[in-house]
A tleap script that builds the chain and sets N, CA, C and O, in Angstrom:
source leaprc.protein.ff14SB
mol = sequence {
  NMET ILE GLU GLU LEU THR SER VAL VAL LEU
  GLN VAL ASP LEU PRO GLU HIE LYS LEU GLU
  LYS GLY ASP ILE GLY THR VAL VAL LEU VAL
  HIE GLY ASN GLY LYS GLY TYR GLU VAL GLU
  PHE LEU THR LEU ALA GLY GLU THR ILE ALA
  VAL VAL THR VAL SER ALA ASN GLN VAL ARG
  SER ILE LYS LYS ARG GLU ILE ALA HIE ALA
  ARG MET VAL GLY LEU SER ARG THR CALA
}
set mol.1.N position { 0.841 -1.184 0.000 }
set mol.1.CA position { 0.000 0.000 0.000 }
set mol.1.C position { 0.883 1.242 0.000 }
set mol.1.O position { 1.909 1.294 0.679 }
set mol.2.N position { 0.475 2.218 -0.756 }
set mol.2.CA position { 1.165 3.505 -0.805 }
set mol.2.C position { 0.682 4.344 0.379 }
set mol.2.O position { -0.516 4.389 0.662 }
set mol.3.N position { 1.594 4.994 1.057 }
set mol.3.CA position { 1.256 5.786 2.239 }
set mol.3.C position { 1.060 7.252 1.890 }
set mol.3.O position { 1.504 7.717 0.840 }
set mol.4.N position { 0.383 7.982 2.792 }
set mol.4.CA position { 0.202 9.421 2.636 }
set mol.4.C position { 1.554 10.109 2.532 }
set mol.4.O position { 2.534 9.677 3.138 }
set mol.5.N position { 1.592 11.182 1.759 }
set mol.5.CA position { 2.771 12.018 1.508 }
set mol.5.C position { 3.833 11.338 0.653 }
set mol.5.O position { 4.976 11.793 0.591 }
set mol.6.N position { 3.450 10.241 -0.009 }
set mol.6.CA position { 4.344 9.559 -0.937 }
set mol.6.C position { 4.111 10.106 -2.344 }
set mol.6.O position { 2.968 10.313 -2.751 }
set mol.7.N position { 5.189 10.338 -3.081 }
set mol.7.CA position { 5.068 10.738 -4.486 }
set mol.7.C position { 4.714 9.521 -5.318 }
set mol.7.O position { 5.256 8.436 -5.108 }
set mol.8.N position { 3.800 9.705 -6.269 }
set mol.8.CA position { 3.341 8.619 -7.136 }
set mol.8.C position { 3.330 9.083 -8.589 }
set mol.8.O position { 3.343 10.279 -8.879 }
set mol.9.N position { 3.306 8.111 -9.487 }
set mol.9.CA position { 3.261 8.370 -10.925 }
set mol.9.C position { 1.886 7.971 -11.446 }
set mol.9.O position { 1.407 6.870 -11.175 }
set mol.10.N position { 1.262 8.861 -12.187 }
set mol.10.CA position { -0.035 8.583 -12.794 }
set mol.10.C position { 0.130 7.573 -13.915 }
set mol.10.O position { 1.033 7.705 -14.742 }
set mol.11.N position { -0.730 6.570 -13.951 }
set mol.11.CA position { -0.649 5.483 -14.938 }
set mol.11.C position { -1.590 5.667 -16.121 }
set mol.11.O position { -1.532 4.901 -17.083 }
set mol.12.N position { -2.455 6.672 -16.061 }
set mol.12.CA position { -3.450 6.900 -17.113 }
set mol.12.C position { -3.554 8.395 -17.383 }
set mol.12.O position { -3.211 9.209 -16.526 }
set mol.13.N position { -4.027 8.758 -18.570 }
set mol.13.CA position { -4.346 10.152 -18.851 }
set mol.13.C position { -5.650 10.513 -18.154 }
set mol.13.O position { -6.588 9.717 -18.130 }
set mol.14.N position { -5.707 11.709 -17.592 }
set mol.14.CA position { -6.939 12.258 -17.016 }
set mol.14.C position { -7.151 13.643 -17.638 }
set mol.14.O position { -6.939 14.656 -16.972 }
set mol.15.N position { -7.569 13.693 -18.917 }
set mol.15.CA position { -7.659 14.972 -19.626 }
set mol.15.C position { -8.619 15.964 -18.979 }
set mol.15.O position { -8.446 17.175 -19.118 }
set mol.16.N position { -9.625 15.462 -18.278 }
set mol.16.CA position { -10.569 16.372 -17.615 }
set mol.16.C position { -9.904 17.165 -16.491 }
set mol.16.O position { -10.447 18.164 -16.021 }
set mol.17.N position { -8.725 16.711 -16.066 }
set mol.17.CA position { -7.958 17.404 -15.024 }
set mol.17.C position { -6.635 17.960 -15.567 }
set mol.17.O position { -5.797 18.440 -14.804 }
set mol.18.N position { -6.455 17.891 -16.905 }
set mol.18.CA position { -5.228 18.343 -17.571 }
set mol.18.C position { -4.009 17.528 -17.123 }
set mol.18.O position { -2.894 18.048 -17.065 }
set mol.19.N position { -4.230 16.258 -16.810 }
set mol.19.CA position { -3.159 15.379 -16.349 }
set mol.19.C position { -2.891 14.300 -17.389 }
set mol.19.O position { -3.798 13.844 -18.086 }
set mol.20.N position { -1.620 13.902 -17.478 }
set mol.20.CA position { -1.215 12.874 -18.429 }
set mol.20.C position { -0.477 11.751 -17.722 }
set mol.20.O position { 0.124 11.948 -16.666 }
set mol.21.N position { -0.534 10.576 -18.319 }
set mol.21.CA position { 0.234 9.437 -17.821 }
set mol.21.C position { 1.683 9.872 -17.635 }
set mol.21.O position { 2.273 10.495 -18.518 }
set mol.22.N position { 2.247 9.539 -16.480 }
set mol.22.CA position { 3.618 9.922 -16.180 }
set mol.22.C position { 3.735 11.130 -15.272 }
set mol.22.O position { 4.804 11.381 -14.716 }
set mol.23.N position { 2.640 11.894 -15.110 }
set mol.23.CA position { 2.682 13.034 -14.194 }
set mol.23.C position { 2.882 12.546 -12.765 }
set mol.23.O position { 2.409 11.471 -12.396 }
set mol.24.N position { 3.578 13.335 -11.973 }
set mol.24.CA position { 3.899 12.972 -10.602 }
set mol.24.C position { 3.031 13.775 -9.644 }
set mol.24.O position { 2.896 14.992 -9.776 }
set mol.25.N position { 2.445 13.075 -8.677 }
set mol.25.CA position { 1.623 13.722 -7.661 }
set mol.25.C position { 1.992 13.203 -6.281 }
set mol.25.O position { 2.841 12.325 -6.132 }
set mol.26.N position { 1.337 13.764 -5.280 }
set mol.26.CA position { 1.572 13.367 -3.894 }
set mol.26.C position { 0.281 12.851 -3.284 }
set mol.26.O position { -0.754 13.513 -3.364 }
set mol.27.N position { 0.333 11.680 -2.678 }
set mol.27.CA position { -0.833 11.109 -2.004 }
set mol.27.C position { -1.118 11.946 -0.762 }
set mol.27.O position { -0.254 12.107 0.099 }
set mol.28.N position { -2.331 12.476 -0.677 }
set mol.28.CA position { -2.709 13.275 0.489 }
set mol.28.C position { -3.718 12.541 1.376 }
set mol.28.O position { -3.955 12.944 2.515 }
set mol.29.N position { -4.311 11.465 0.853 }
set mol.29.CA position { -5.267 10.682 1.633 }
set mol.29.C position { -5.357 9.279 1.035 }
set mol.29.O position { -5.382 9.112 -0.184 }
set mol.30.N position { -5.405 8.289 1.899 }
set mol.30.CA position { -5.548 6.894 1.468 }
set mol.30.C position { -6.989 6.474 1.721 }
set mol.30.O position { -7.513 6.681 2.815 }
set mol.31.N position { -7.629 5.888 0.721 }
set mol.31.CA position { -9.010 5.413 0.836 }
set mol.31.C position { -9.045 3.887 0.903 }
set mol.31.O position { -8.301 3.215 0.190 }
set mol.32.N position { -9.905 3.345 1.757 }
set mol.32.CA position { -10.180 1.911 1.778 }
set mol.32.C position { -8.956 1.045 1.908 }
set mol.32.O position { -8.824 0.047 1.199 }
set mol.33.N position { -8.051 1.409 2.806 }
set mol.33.CA position { -6.849 0.604 3.045 }
set mol.33.C position { -6.049 0.366 1.759 }
set mol.33.O position { -5.526 -0.725 1.532 }
set mol.34.N position { -5.963 1.416 0.918 }
set mol.34.CA position { -5.149 1.340 -0.291 }
set mol.34.C position { -5.900 1.013 -1.561 }
set mol.34.O position { -5.278 0.807 -2.603 }
set mol.35.N position { -7.228 0.961 -1.506 }
set mol.35.CA position { -8.006 0.702 -2.727 }
set mol.35.C position { -8.067 1.934 -3.620 }
set mol.35.O position { -8.326 1.830 -4.819 }
set mol.36.N position { -7.828 3.095 -3.030 }
set mol.36.CA position { -7.837 4.343 -3.783 }
set mol.36.C position { -7.076 5.407 -3.027 }
set mol.36.O position { -6.726 5.243 -1.859 }
set mol.37.N position { -6.827 6.520 -3.733 }
set mol.37.CA position { -6.020 7.584 -3.158 }
set mol.37.C position { -6.532 8.944 -3.597 }
set mol.37.O position { -7.071 9.092 -4.694 }
set mol.38.N position { -6.362 9.919 -2.747 }
set mol.38.CA position { -6.543 11.314 -3.102 }
set mol.38.C position { -5.131 11.824 -3.400 }
set mol.38.O position { -4.258 11.776 -2.533 }
set mol.39.N position { -4.907 12.310 -4.619 }
set mol.39.CA position { -3.563 12.705 -5.045 }
set mol.39.C position { -3.582 14.157 -5.506 }
set mol.39.O position { -4.442 14.563 -6.288 }
set mol.40.N position { -2.618 14.936 -5.011 }
set mol.40.CA position { -2.478 16.332 -5.418 }
set mol.40.C position { -1.377 16.427 -6.466 }
set mol.40.O position { -0.283 15.891 -6.290 }
set mol.41.N position { -1.688 17.118 -7.558 }
set mol.41.CA position { -0.734 17.339 -8.634 }
set mol.41.C position { -0.412 18.830 -8.693 }
set mol.41.O position { -1.308 19.672 -8.754 }
set mol.42.N position { 0.882 19.135 -8.674 }
set mol.42.CA position { 1.359 20.520 -8.640 }
set mol.42.C position { 2.249 20.811 -9.841 }
set mol.42.O position { 2.859 19.908 -10.413 }
set mol.43.N position { 2.312 22.097 -10.215 }
set mol.43.CA position { 3.336 22.508 -11.170 }
set mol.43.C position { 4.666 22.555 -10.427 }
set mol.43.O position { 4.694 22.477 -9.199 }
set mol.44.N position { 5.756 22.680 -11.156 }
set mol.44.CA position { 7.072 22.777 -10.522 }
set mol.44.C position { 7.201 24.060 -9.708 }
set mol.44.O position { 8.067 24.155 -8.838 }
set mol.45.N position { 6.342 25.056 -9.981 }
set mol.45.CA position { 6.344 26.307 -9.231 }
set mol.45.C position { 5.452 26.231 -7.982 }
set mol.45.O position { 5.352 27.202 -7.231 }
set mol.46.N position { 4.807 25.083 -7.762 }
set mol.46.CA position { 4.002 24.888 -6.563 }
set mol.46.C position { 2.526 25.195 -6.699 }
set mol.46.O position { 1.810 25.193 -5.697 }
set mol.47.N position { 2.042 25.460 -7.914 }
set mol.47.CA position { 0.620 25.726 -8.142 }
set mol.47.C position { -0.139 24.405 -8.250 }
set mol.47.O position { 0.235 23.535 -9.036 }
set mol.48.N position { -1.196 24.256 -7.469 }
set mol.48.CA position { -2.010 23.045 -7.549 }
set mol.48.C position { -2.776 23.024 -8.863 }
set mol.48.O position { -3.503 23.964 -9.186 }
set mol.49.N position { -2.606 21.949 -9.614 }
set mol.49.CA position { -3.346 21.743 -10.861 }
set mol.49.C position { -4.643 21.005 -10.577 }
set mol.49.O position { -5.697 21.363 -11.103 }
set mol.50.N position { -4.563 19.967 -9.738 }
set mol.50.CA position { -5.748 19.170 -9.427 }
set mol.50.C position { -5.496 18.333 -8.186 }
set mol.50.O position { -4.368 17.936 -7.896 }
set mol.51.N position { -6.571 18.077 -7.467 }
set mol.51.CA position { -6.586 17.075 -6.409 }
set mol.51.C position { -7.626 16.060 -6.859 }
set mol.51.O position { -8.812 16.373 -6.958 }
set mol.52.N position { -7.172 14.846 -7.128 }
set mol.52.CA position { -7.996 13.853 -7.801 }
set mol.52.C position { -8.071 12.565 -6.989 }
set mol.52.O position { -7.076 12.121 -6.415 }
set mol.53.N position { -9.261 11.970 -6.948 }
set mol.53.CA position { -9.420 10.642 -6.360 }
set mol.53.C position { -9.177 9.621 -7.458 }
set mol.53.O position { -9.828 9.652 -8.503 }
set mol.54.N position { -8.239 8.717 -7.215 }
set mol.54.CA position { -7.896 7.691 -8.196 }
set mol.54.C position { -7.949 6.321 -7.547 }
set mol.54.O position { -7.813 6.193 -6.330 }
set mol.55.N position { -8.147 5.300 -8.363 }
set mol.55.CA position { -8.083 3.930 -7.855 }
set mol.55.C position { -6.617 3.504 -7.779 }
set mol.55.O position { -5.747 4.128 -8.386 }
set mol.56.N position { -6.360 2.451 -7.036 }
set mol.56.CA position { -4.988 1.984 -6.825 }
set mol.56.C position { -4.287 1.645 -8.135 }
set mol.56.O position { -3.072 1.813 -8.239 }
set mol.57.N position { -5.021 1.175 -9.130 }
set mol.57.CA position { -4.380 0.795 -10.396 }
set mol.57.C position { -4.107 1.994 -11.311 }
set mol.57.O position { -3.534 1.826 -12.388 }
set mol.58.N position { -4.506 3.192 -10.898 }
set mol.58.CA position { -4.257 4.381 -11.713 }
set mol.58.C position { -2.973 5.114 -11.328 }
set mol.58.O position { -2.568 6.053 -12.013 }
set mol.59.N position { -2.334 4.695 -10.242 }
set mol.59.CA position { -1.063 5.289 -9.827 }
set mol.59.C position { -0.100 4.182 -9.423 }
set mol.59.O position { -0.503 3.051 -9.153 }
set mol.60.N position { 1.178 4.532 -9.389 }
set mol.60.CA position { 2.186 3.571 -8.942 }
set mol.60.C position { 3.280 4.338 -8.213 }
set mol.60.O position { 3.400 5.557 -8.332 }
set mol.61.N position { 4.066 3.595 -7.463 }
set mol.61.CA position { 5.211 4.177 -6.776 }
set mol.61.C position { 6.277 4.563 -7.795 }
set mol.61.O position { 6.341 3.998 -8.887 }
set mol.62.N position { 7.106 5.523 -7.427 }
set mol.62.CA position { 8.231 5.906 -8.267 }
set mol.62.C position { 9.287 4.810 -8.192 }
set mol.62.O position { 9.579 4.291 -7.115 }
set mol.63.N position { 9.854 4.463 -9.340 }
set mol.63.CA position { 10.880 3.419 -9.410 }
set mol.63.C position { 12.273 4.039 -9.354 }
set mol.63.O position { 12.469 5.201 -9.710 }
set mol.64.N position { 13.228 3.242 -8.901 }
set mol.64.CA position { 14.621 3.696 -8.896 }
set mol.64.C position { 15.038 4.028 -10.316 }
set mol.64.O position { 14.597 3.393 -11.274 }
set mol.65.N position { 15.892 5.029 -10.435 }
set mol.65.CA position { 16.490 5.456 -11.698 }
set mol.65.C position { 15.504 6.104 -12.655 }
set mol.65.O position { 15.809 6.232 -13.841 }
set mol.66.N position { 14.327 6.521 -12.182 }
set mol.66.CA position { 13.422 7.311 -13.017 }
set mol.66.C position { 13.791 8.783 -12.868 }
set mol.66.O position { 14.309 9.208 -11.835 }
set mol.67.N position { 13.519 9.536 -13.900 }
set mol.67.CA position { 13.808 10.965 -13.882 }
set mol.67.C position { 12.536 11.720 -14.250 }
set mol.67.O position { 11.757 11.273 -15.091 }
set mol.68.N position { 12.337 12.868 -13.609 }
set mol.68.CA position { 11.161 13.692 -13.908 }
set mol.68.C position { 11.355 14.392 -15.254 }
set mol.68.O position { 12.484 14.623 -15.687 }
set mol.69.N position { 10.248 14.726 -15.906 }
set mol.69.CA position { 10.264 15.402 -17.192 }
set mol.69.C position { 9.256 16.547 -17.128 }
set mol.69.O position { 8.109 16.336 -16.735 }
set mol.70.N position { 9.663 17.735 -17.501 }
set mol.70.CA position { 8.774 18.898 -17.445 }
set mol.70.C position { 7.956 19.017 -18.733 }
set mol.70.O position { 8.427 18.690 -19.822 }
set mol.71.N position { 6.713 19.497 -18.576 }
set mol.71.CA position { 5.844 19.798 -19.716 }
set mol.71.C position { 4.932 20.948 -19.321 }
set mol.71.O position { 4.730 21.201 -18.133 }
set mol.72.N position { 4.388 21.633 -20.290 }
set mol.72.CA position { 3.436 22.705 -20.029 }
set mol.72.C position { 2.059 22.095 -19.767 }
set mol.72.O position { 1.630 21.204 -20.501 }
set mol.73.N position { 1.376 22.554 -18.750 }
set mol.73.CA position { 0.063 22.017 -18.389 }
set mol.73.C position { -0.959 22.374 -19.468 }
set mol.73.O position { -1.013 23.505 -19.951 }
set mol.74.N position { -1.760 21.385 -19.825 }
set mol.74.CA position { -2.837 21.599 -20.770 }
set mol.74.C position { -2.438 21.393 -22.216 }
set mol.74.O position { -3.295 21.437 -23.098 }
set mol.75.N position { -1.157 21.168 -22.484 }
set mol.75.CA position { -0.706 20.906 -23.843 }
set mol.75.C position { -0.473 19.417 -24.007 }
set mol.75.O position { 0.184 18.790 -23.176 }
set mol.76.N position { -1.005 18.855 -25.069 }
set mol.76.CA position { -0.821 17.423 -25.295 }
set mol.76.C position { 0.596 17.153 -25.788 }
set mol.76.O position { 1.297 18.060 -26.236 }
set mol.77.N position { 1.001 15.903 -25.700 }
set mol.77.CA position { 2.337 15.511 -26.146 }
set mol.77.C position { 2.524 15.731 -27.644 }
set mol.77.O position { 3.650 15.901 -28.111 }
set mol.78.N position { 1.429 15.729 -28.398 }
set mol.78.CA position { 1.532 15.851 -29.846 }
set mol.78.C position { 1.362 17.289 -30.326 }
set mol.78.O position { 1.475 17.559 -31.522 }
set mol.79.N position { 1.092 18.211 -29.407 }
set mol.79.CA position { 0.867 19.630 -29.826 }
set mol.79.C position { 2.176 20.314 -30.140 }
set mol.79.O position { 2.187 21.490 -30.503 }
savepdb mol mol.pdb
quit
């Protein structure tokens, strides 16, 4: 189970929240003993983009040797 205040990686696109697979957020609340999570997604400048409830299969822990990648919010990868 992922614990509160842990950074996680989004596993799916959530276009209604301007979020894309690979975005990094912070778990702020654990639901149902790890069945779901409330995750806050911020810009690198600290602006909250969204606080979203996701199921456990929509996020994962950060793996060793991964590196963050910056993108502009609201722009698709193909734009």
